[in-house]
N, C-alpha and C positions, 0 to 999 in steps of 0.2 A: 504493499499498499505506500502512495506516495506521501512524503512528510509535507503537509502543507502547513504553511504559517499564516496567519491573519495580521495585515500590517495596517497601521493607522498612522496617518500624517495630518496634525492639527497644525494648520496654517493661520496667518494672520487674518485670513478673510473666508477659509472654507476648511472644510474637513473630507479628506479622502481615505477610503479604506480599500483593501484589496486583499485577494488571496494570492500569495506567492508560493511557487512550487520549490523544489530543493535545487533546481537550476537557477532561481532568481528570476523566473518569469511571472509576471502577473497574469492570471488566469482570467480573473473578473474583477472589476472594481466599480464603485459608487462614490458619489461625491455630494455635499450639502454644502450651501453658502452659509457663512456666518454672519448675522448681523453686526452694526457696528458695536453695539454693546451686548454683551452676554455674561453669563454666570456660570460656575462650575456645573450646576444642574441640568443648563442647557447644552453643553459640551457632551454630558453624560447620555443625555436622552436623544441626541444628535447620533452619537456613536451607536447605540444600543439600536436605533431604527436602521443604522447603515449596515451593521453586521448580521443582522437577523437573516437575510437571504443568502449569506455567505458561509453560514454555520454547516449548510449541508456539504460542504468540502472536508469537514471534520479536522479543523486546524488543530495542530499540537501545541501552539503557543502562540502568544501575542505581542508584537513589538510596537512602540509607539515613539514617533518623532514629534517633540514637544518644542515650542518655540519659547525661548527664555531660560531661565536658570533652572535646572533640573539636578537633583540627586539620584543619580543612576542606581546607587546601592541599596536605597530605600523605595525607589520608584516614587520620589514625590516631586511634582511640579513645583519648584520653590516660588518663582515670580515671573509675570510677564508685564513688561511695563506698559502695554498697550491694552490691557485689559484688568479686571478686578481679581485676575487668578492668583492665587499665592497659598502656599502649604497645602496644595491640593494632592491627597493620595490617591492619586489616579490609578494606580497600578493594583492596590490593595482593593479599591471599590470593584474595579472590572474583573479582577481575578474572582472575587467573592459571586459575581453576577453570572460568570459564564463558566467556572470552574477549571478555567486555564492560566498556567503560569503567565506572567505578563512582566515585561521588561520596558522600561522608558529611558530616553536620552535626549539630549539637545539636539535639535533637528539638523544642525550643520555637522554636528559628531557623527549622526547616524549617515549623513551623505558621504562622509568619509570612510565609514565602515562599508557602505554598499560598494563605493568606487574601487576599495581595496579588494573586494572578493567578486565583484561583478564588473567593474569598470575599466577604466585605462590605468590604474595603477597596480595590476595584479602583481606586478614583477618589482614594485617599488616597497622598499623598505621604510623610506622616509619621504613625506610630502606633505603640503597644505593644501586643504579645501577651503576655498573662499566661495560663499555664495553673496551674491549682489543683488539686492531686491528691494523691497521697502526699507531695509537696513543694509548693513555689512555684516557679516559674520565669518569666524574662521575655526577651522579644526585643525588638528595636529596629529601626524602619525610620525612616530619615531621608532625604530628598531622592528618594524612589524607589527606594532600595537599603538592603539589610540592614546594620546597623551592627555590627559584631563586636568592635571594639576591638584593642587592640596586641596580645593574645594569643589572641584570638578568643573571649574570654569575657565580652563585654559582656553586661548584660541580668540579672544576678544579683540580681533584686528580692527574692527570697525571704531575702536576708540582708541587706536594709535594716533598720535598728534602728527599732523601733517603740514599744518598752515592755520595760523589764528585769524587770517582775514576772511572769515567767513561767519555763518550763523551759529547760535548756541545750539549745542547737540541736546537730543532728548536725555543724556545723562546729566544735562547741566553744565558741562565744560564745554569751551570754545576751541575749535581745532582739530576735531575728530576726522578721521576719514569717512565716516558715515555721512557728514554734513557735505560731503564733495562729490560722492561715488555712487550713493544710493540713488534708486530711482526717482524717491522724493526729491534729492538733493539737484539731480540733472534736472527734472521739471521746474523746481523753483529757480535755478540760475537761469534757465530759458526765459521763464516768465520775467525774471528780473532786466534781461537784455532786450526783450522782444515786446513785452507787456501780453503775451499771449499764453493762456493757460493750456497747456497739452500735455499728454502723458509722454514718458520716458521712450516708449515704443514708439509713438508719432514723432518724436524728434530725432529718432534712429532714421526712420523712414525719409524724413526732411534732409538729415546729414547724406544719406546715401544719394539723395538728389543734387548734393552738391551745396547746399545752403549754408552760407559762412558762419551765421550764428550757431546753428545746430552742430557743426564740425567744433567749433571752438568749445562748446559745453561739453563735449564728449573728450577733446584733448585735455581740458581740464580735469576732468574725471580721471583720465587716463593716467595725467601725471601724478595726481594725488595717489593712485593705487600703487603705481610704480614706486613712489617713495616707501609706502608701507611693505610692499613686496620685498623691498631691499633689507628693511629691518629684519625680516624673517630668514631672508637667504644669508645674510651676513652672520645672524647668530646660530643658526642651525645648519647651514651647510646643505640645504636639501636641493634636489635637481628637479624637482616637479612641483608647479603649482597648478592646481585645478580649479576652475572656475564654473560657478554654477550659479542658479537663480535666474529671474526673468531678464536683467540686464545682460547675462552671459551671451544673449542671443547677438548683442549687440559688440561682442568681443573684438570684431574685425575693425570697427571703429575706433575702440578704445586702445588697441595694441600698439599703434605706432608710437602714441605717447607714453605707454607704459614701457617699451623697449627702450626708448630715447632716456627715459628718466632711470630704469635700471642700469644702464650702461654707465649713466654719470654717478650712481651712488652704491653700486654693488663692487666688492673686492672681487674683479673680474679673474684673477688669477687662480682664486680659491673656488670659484664658482662657474666655470667654464662651460658647463653642460646645462645649464640652468634651461627649462622651457615653461612657459605658460600656455597651457590648453584648456579647452573647454570640457565639461564633463561628457562623458560617455553615456550618461544615464537618462540625460535630457530632462523632462518635465517632471519624471517620476523618480528623480533622484533620491527625495526623502521617504518616499513609500517603500522603494526597493531597501533603501537604507534601513528602514524599520524592520522589514522581515529579515534582512541579515543580522542585525542586532539580536533578534529573538533566536535565530539559528545559532549564531555564535554562543549565546549563553546557553543554549540547549545542547550544544557540543555537536550540532548536526554540520558545521561547517569544518 
């Protein structure tokens, strides 16, 4: 019998659930949109409704990708800055409901786990996984294992200082990478320059048509990313940075300024094999990663 896993990806605006087989393939999945304001009970009710038709696959365990701070050992969703969620014992509650072992981890961390086992880093012992979406987050793989730090919160690349000539970050400080390179930051900078309110995706389309302001906004984001990447490379001596999230679809627009900045700031003689690459897992990176997290904990991988 196949060893199926129930994977859950809780995003900032949606919940996605799916059944993943032992080869990392999503067999069936369902999604639900989250409102602007929600609480823990709303999340649980949404999850239960989405997983009900998937229980026919007889999953052996559940993996959850959680946005925000997470205690993976206890399965507690500690804090999400964009919602009222805090100290949410999500794994205990869902395990009691389903009778299945449940594992939760920060969403960017699970993306890195998924990439390691099913993506473009199968042969890499050391790499950084960076998501660029509504915010900017990072995960670190060292010596073949996910590195989470003393309190499980390693990889907060979005709060690297890159330049103080920008807006105040959601963390309360000025100069964070997230205020330069996130989708929101790209939209905000474009609005500042043109007076027009458009999404980062729409700005990328304008940039590909050669619009000067759109190209300049992506160059600005790329320069900030390149500086932040250089900190990671010089400190950890990694050869690969994997980029995911919605803005990663515009990586071709960002890369010229990323590469230019990396060349300026990286100790090149020690890091001459560095590459920056888009995730091989696409839109489902966190969902596949959640499944891989459960597989890893259940000793299936």
